[in-house]
C-alpha positions in Angstrom: 0.0 0.0 0.0 3.0 2.3 0.3 2.4 5.5 -1.8 -0.6 3.9 -3.5 -4.0 5.5 -4.2 -6.8 3.1 -3.2 -10.5 3.5 -4.0 -13.2 1.5 -2.3 -16.7 1.3 -3.9 -19.3 0.9 -1.3 -16.8 2.4 1.1 -19.3 3.4 3.8 -20.5 -0.1 4.3 -19.5 -2.5 7.1 -16.6 -4.0 5.0 -15.6 -0.7 3.5 -15.2 1.1 6.8 -13.2 -1.7 8.4 -11.0 -2.1 5.3 -10.3 1.6 5.1 -9.4 1.8 8.8 -6.9 -1.0 8.3 -5.4 0.6 5.2 -5.0 4.0 6.9 -2.6 2.2 9.3 -0.2 1.8 6.4 1.8 4.3 4.3 -1.0 4.6 1.8 -0.9 7.8 -0.2 -4.7 8.4 -0.5 -7.9 6.4 0.1 -11.1 7.3 -1.9 -14.5 6.4 -0.6 -16.9 5.9 -3.5 -20.6 5.5 -2.6 -24.1 7.0 -3.0 -25.1 8.1 0.4 -23.9 11.6 1.4 -25.0 11.3 5.0 -23.0 8.1 5.5 -20.0 9.8 3.9 -20.4 12.9 6.2 -20.6 10.6 9.3 -17.6 8.6 8.2 -15.6 11.8 7.6 -16.4 12.9 11.2 -15.4 9.6 12.6 -12.1 9.0 10.7 -10.6 12.6 10.4 -7.7 11.6 8.2 -6.3 14.0 5.7 -5.5 11.1 3.3 -9.3 10.3 3.0 -11.3 11.6 0.1 -15.1 11.2 -0.6 -16.7 10.7 -4.0 -20.5 10.7 -4.3 -21.3 8.3 -7.2 -23.0 5.1 -8.3 -21.3 2.2 -10.0 -24.1 2.3 -12.6 -22.6 5.7 -13.7 -19.6 4.9 -15.9 -18.7 8.6 -16.5 -18.5 9.2 -12.7 -16.3 6.1 -12.4 -14.0 7.4 -15.1 -13.6 10.6 -13.1 -13.1 8.8 -9.7 -10.5 6.3 -11.1 -8.2 9.0 -12.4 -4.8 8.3 -10.9 -6.0 5.3 -8.8 -3.7 2.3 -8.3 -6.0 -0.2 -6.5 -9.7 -0.6 -6.6 -11.7 -2.7 -4.0 -15.2 -3.3 -5.4 -17.5 -3.8 -2.4 -20.6 -2.0 -3.7 -23.6 -4.2 -4.4 -27.2 -4.8 -3.8 -26.9 -7.8 -1.4 -30.2 -8.4 0.3 -31.8 -11.5 -1.1 -35.4 -10.3 -0.7 -34.7 -6.8 -2.1 -33.1 -8.3 -5.2 -36.0 -10.7 -5.7 -38.5 -7.8 -5.5 -36.4 -5.4 -7.6 -34.7 -7.6 -10.1 -33.9 -5.0 -12.7 -32.2 -2.8 -10.1 -30.1 -5.8 -8.9 -28.9 -6.4 -12.5 -28.1 -2.7 -13.0 -25.9 -2.5 -9.9 -24.4 -6.0 -9.6 -23.8 -6.9 -13.3 -23.9 -3.6 -15.2 -21.9 -2.0 -12.4 -19.3 -4.7 -12.6 -18.9 -4.0 -16.4 -18.5 -0.3 -15.7 -15.8 -1.0 -13.0 -13.9 -3.2 -15.5 -14.0 -0.7 -18.4 -13.2 2.3 -16.2 -10.3 0.5 -14.5 -8.7 -0.6 -17.8 -9.1 2.8 -19.5 -7.8 4.6 -16.5 -4.8 2.4 -16.0 -5.7 0.9 -12.6 -3.1 -1.7 -11.5 -5.2 -4.1 -9.5 -8.9 -4.7 -8.9 -10.4 -7.1 -6.3 -14.1 -7.7 -6.4 -15.9 -9.0 -3.3 -18.2 -12.0 -4.0 -20.3 -14.3 -1.8 -21.0 -17.9 -1.2 -24.4 -17.3 -2.7 -22.7 -16.9 -6.1 -21.8 -20.6 -6.0 -24.7 -22.7 -7.6 -27.1 -19.8 -7.1 -30.8 -20.3 -6.5 -31.7 -16.6 -6.0 -31.3 -13.5 -8.1 -28.7 -12.0 -5.8 -26.5 -15.1 -6.1 -27.1 -15.2 -9.9 -26.0 -11.5 -10.4 -22.9 -12.1 -8.3 -22.0 -15.2 -10.3 -22.3 -13.1 -13.4 -20.2 -10.4 -11.8 -17.5 -13.0 -10.8 -17.3 -14.3 -14.4 -17.0 -10.8 -15.8 -14.1 -9.9 -13.5 -12.3 -13.2 -14.3 -12.9 -12.8 -18.1 -11.8 -9.1 -17.9 -8.1 -10.3 -17.6 -8.4 -11.4 -21.3 -10.2 -8.2 -22.2 -7.4 -5.9 -21.1 -5.1 -6.6 -24.1 -1.7 -5.1 -23.5 -2.9 -2.9 -20.6 -1.5 -3.5 -17.1 -4.8 -3.9 -15.2 -5.5 -7.2 -13.4 -8.7 -8.4 -11.8 -9.4 -11.1 -9.2 -12.3 -12.1 -6.9 -12.5 -12.9 -3.2 -15.4 -15.1 -2.2 -16.4 -15.8 1.4 -19.5 -16.6 3.5 -21.6 -14.8 6.1 -19.8 -12.0 8.0 -20.4 -11.8 11.8 -22.4 -8.8 12.7 -22.4 -7.0 9.3 -25.3 -4.9 8.4 -28.3 -7.1 7.5 -26.8 -10.2 9.0 -28.8 -12.6 11.3 -26.8 -11.6 14.4 -28.3 -8.1 15.0 -31.7 -9.5 14.0 -31.5 -12.3 16.7 -30.2 -9.7 19.2 -33.2 -7.5 18.6 -35.9 -10.1 18.5 -34.8 -12.0 21.5 -36.7 -9.5 23.7 -39.9 -11.3 22.5 -38.7 -14.6 24.0 -38.9 -16.4 20.7 -36.2 -16.8 18.0 -37.5 -17.8 14.6 -35.4 -20.5 12.9 -36.0 -21.4 9.2 -34.8 -25.0 9.5 -33.0 -26.7 12.4 -30.6 -28.4 9.8 -29.5 -25.1 8.3 -25.7 -24.4 8.2 -23.7 -21.4 7.1 -20.0 -20.5 6.6 -18.8 -17.9 9.1 -16.1 -15.2 9.0 -15.3 -12.1 11.0 -15.1 -8.7 9.5 -11.4 -8.5 10.4 -10.7 -11.9 8.7 -12.5 -10.7 5.6 -10.5 -7.5 5.4 -7.2 -9.4 5.9 -8.2 -11.9 3.2 -8.7 -9.2 0.7 -5.3 -7.6 1.6 -3.7 -11.0 1.2 -5.5 -11.4 -2.2 -3.9 -8.2 -3.4 -0.5 -9.6 -2.7 -1.2 -13.1 -4.1 -3.1 -12.2 -7.3 -1.8 -12.6 -10.8 -5.3 -11.9 -12.3 -8.3 -14.2 -12.8 -8.2 -16.1 -9.6 -11.2 -16.6 -7.2 -9.8 -16.7 -3.7 -11.8 -18.7 -1.2 -10.8 -18.8 2.5 -10.9 -21.9 4.7 -13.4 -20.8 7.3 -15.6 -22.6 9.9 -19.2 -23.6 9.6 -21.9 -23.1 12.1 -25.5 -24.3 12.7 -28.0 -21.5 12.8 -29.8 -23.3 15.7 -26.5 -23.1 17.6 -26.2 -19.3 16.9 -29.7 -18.8 18.3 -28.6 -20.7 21.5 -25.4 -18.6 21.7 -27.3 -15.3 21.4 -30.5 -16.1 23.3 -30.2 -19.3 25.3 -33.2 -18.4 27.4 -35.5 -18.1 24.4 -37.6 -20.7 22.7 -37.0 -21.4 19.0 -39.8 -21.5 16.4 -39.3 -23.2 13.0 -40.8 -20.9 10.4 -39.6 -22.7 7.2 -37.0 -21.8 4.5 -37.7 -18.5 2.7 -37.9 -18.1 -1.0 -34.4 -18.1 -2.5 -32.7 -19.5 0.6 -30.5 -22.6 0.7 -30.4 -25.2 3.5 -26.6 -25.2 3.1 -24.2 -22.8 1.3 -21.4 -23.7 -1.0 -18.2 -21.9 -2.1 -16.6 -24.4 -4.4 -18.7 -26.7 -6.6 -17.5 -30.2 -7.7 -17.0 -28.8 -11.2 -14.9 -25.8 -10.0 -12.8 -28.1 -7.8 -11.2 -29.6 -10.9 -9.3 -26.4 -11.4 -8.9 -25.5 -7.8 -5.7 -25.8 -5.7 -5.6 -26.0 -1.9 -3.2 -24.2 0.4 -3.0 -24.2 4.2 -5.6 -21.5 4.8 -7.3 -20.9 1.5 -8.3 -22.3 -1.9 -7.7 -20.7 -5.4 -10.1 -21.4 -8.2 -7.8 -20.9 -11.1 -8.9 -19.3 -14.4 -9.0 -21.3 -17.6 -6.7 -19.1 -19.6 -4.0 -20.6 -21.8 -1.6 -17.7 -20.8 -2.3 -17.8 -17.1 0.5 -18.4 -14.6 0.3 -18.6 -10.9 1.9 -15.8 -8.8 4.3 -18.1 -6.9 1.6 -20.4 -5.7 2.7 -23.5 -7.5 3.0 -25.4 -4.2 -0.8 -25.7 -3.9 -2.3 -29.2 -3.8 -4.7 -30.5 -6.4 -8.1 -31.5 -4.9 -9.4 -35.0 -5.0 -12.0 -36.0 -7.6 -15.5 -35.2 -6.4 -14.4 -32.5 -3.9 -16.8 -29.8 -3.0 -16.7 -27.1 -0.3 -20.0 -26.7 1.4 -21.1 -25.6 4.8 -22.6 -28.9 5.8 -19.5 -31.0 4.8 -16.9 -28.7 6.3 -14.3 -30.1 8.6 -14.2 -27.1 10.9 -17.2 -26.2 13.1 -18.0 -23.5 15.6 -19.4 -24.6 19.0 -22.1 -22.6 20.8 -19.4 -21.3 23.2 -17.2 -20.1 20.3 -20.2 -18.5 18.6 -21.0 -16.7 21.9 -17.5 -15.3 22.1 -17.6 -14.1 18.5 -21.0 -12.4 18.9 -19.8 -10.6 22.1 -16.9 -9.1 20.1 -19.2 -7.6 17.5 
């Protein structure tokens, strides 16, 4: 990050604020917050008070604004998205405009403005998607991977980071359970439901690691624990009853981050996986020591080897 200019789309969100706080601890030259909400930007400026911080009002749907914002930028972290499943189902055209068309705008602006590296944040819901949010993020992932062939002789490189539910992020189940426990009843969609679990700090560090590791075209997937949603309810509100309300539209019983088909071009490292691109010209950035996965491998929240106990979940939630 030394002497680099970094821009974060969706920079006022949970990830963006945590990422920017971490980056400002380095010798970064400038950090640009690119987002739509002027109130959130104002509040963030009051909270951070760092002369290296700049704020751009803009939307990833607006290519002209991205061209202006990307002038002189070295690194782009693309965290802006419509991410709420129900909102995307009810407003499908809006989800496509932000998550897919916005991805194309990011790619074209980054190439034309000479950005060095772009990392796009993805989600486990992009793996074998069953809802529109996941489908738009899968399309976005494929656009960012393919963009490395689209650059021609330009220097810009694109990679993707994919991980699961973030503890305590805006819209996550943790604040919902904490609020509703006052009623004495916690609604559970299905007692068998499992999810991948990662902290905001871990997510930020994984993106920073991805910037170091990337050659362009990789999808980086961290090795993270799973948890049972029923155990999370016990950790947050052990005194409450649970009520099974049924799986909602567009919701999976278990999440996945690497499909059996993706696994054929995935290599495993100690703490993460890399889904490698199918480019004839692609070469790994020093990660040749990775292990090839066995035939039939898939990385899903129910088949995970690492699980969080109720006590561990309680400790994580208390830190949020």
